[in-house]
N, C-alpha and C positions, 0 to 999 in steps of 0.2 A: 632262170628257167624253173628251178624248184620253187622259188617264191611265187611265181605266177600260177603254177599248178596248185600250190597250197591255197592261194586266194580263191581260185575258181572252185576248188573242192569245198572249201569252207562256205562259200556262197551257196552252192548247191545244197549242202547239208542244212544250212540255216533256212533256206526257202522251202525245203521239202515239207516240213510240218504245216506251213501255211497252205500249200497246195492240197495236202492230205486232208486237212480239217475243213476245206471248202465244201466237201460233199455234204449234202443235207438231203438225204432221201427220206421222204415222208411216206410211210406205209400204214396199212391196216393190219393189225395183228389180232389173233384170237384171244378173247378174254378167257374162255374156258381152258384153252391150252396153257395160257400164262398162269392161271390159278392152280392148275394141276401139276405144275413143276414141283418136284420134291423140296427144293430149297425155298420155294415160295409158299407152298401149301402149309408148311409148319408154322408160318408167321401169322396165320389167320385163324388160329384156334381161340377165338375170343367171342364175346357175346355181341359184337357189332356185325350186322349184316349189310351186304352191299347189293344194291339194285341198280342195274345199268339201263340207260335209255328209258324205254317205256315199259319195263318189266313191272308186273303187278306186285304190290306189297300190302301188308296188313294196314289196318286203319291207323292213321297218324294221331297220336295223343298230344304231341307237342312239337312244334317246328322251331328249330334254333337258328335257322337261316342258311343261306348258301355260302359255301366256302370254296376257295380255290387252292390248288397246289401245283407247283411246277418243279419237277425234279430232273436232274441230270445225272448221268453215270459215265464212268470210263468205258468206252467201247473198243479200246485198243486191243487188238488180237482176239476180238469176240465177233461172232456172227451178228448180223443185225437183229435176228430173232432173239438170240441169247441176251444181248444188251437191252433190247426193248422190253422183254419179259421181266428182266431184273429191275429196270427203272420204273416199270408199271407197278411192280410190287412196292417199291419205295413210295410212289405217289399214293397208293392205297393205304399204306401204313400211316402216312401223314393225315389222310382223311379219317382213318380209324382213330388215331390219337386225338384228333380234333373232336370227334364224336364223343369220345370218353371224357375229355375235358369239359365239354358243354353239357354232359349228362344225357346224351342220346344213346340209342342202341342200334341205329341204322343210318346209312347214308343212301339216299334215294336220288333218282333222276341224274345219275352220274353220266357226264358227257365228257368227251375229249375236247380240249381247248388249245390245240397246238397252234402256235402263232396267232392266238386270239380268234381262231376260226372254230366256232362251236360245232361239234358233230355228235349227234345222238345215235347210239346203237346199243342194242342189247347183246350183240355178238362180237363186236370188234372195238379196238381202241386205236387211236392214231399215235404214231411215234416217229420222231425225226432222228435218223441215225447218220452219223458221219464216221470218218475213219478213227476219230479220237473220242468223240462224245455222242451220247444218245440222250434224248429227252422226251418226257411225257408230261403233259399238263392236263389236269382234270378239274372239273367243277362238279360239286354235288351238294345236296341239301341234307343237313344233319337233322335227324328227327328222332323222336321216341315213338316207337310203334307198339301195338298190342303184341304180346307174346302169344304164339299159337302152339 
């Protein structure tokens, strides 16, 4: 009897993470709110500027090409908003670092690319959140723009 109970209990425990991870809720989240979070805001005190969707930007002096990033983060015990804002910051940091490496000072035409579905917005980004992981994929063009 004890052995049967133990086997059933172990099976339930082992299958629980699979069921929990299966959730993949794709949502739209505010770019402005994500960038204004205290722990995110401090990471963007650099000379690289970000322009989302069809936002206007200064004249391009040099185009370094389009780059993609896809980031995941631990979402366990976090709200979808909290996890998505955090992973969005990670994706922007990757684009920022790429711009610096290429010699650019801006990333323009940034679009969400969740599950290879391009979505352009100047207000929101797409994020897929599950019980254990959250992910954001972005595409943007690294450029050198005129300083104003």
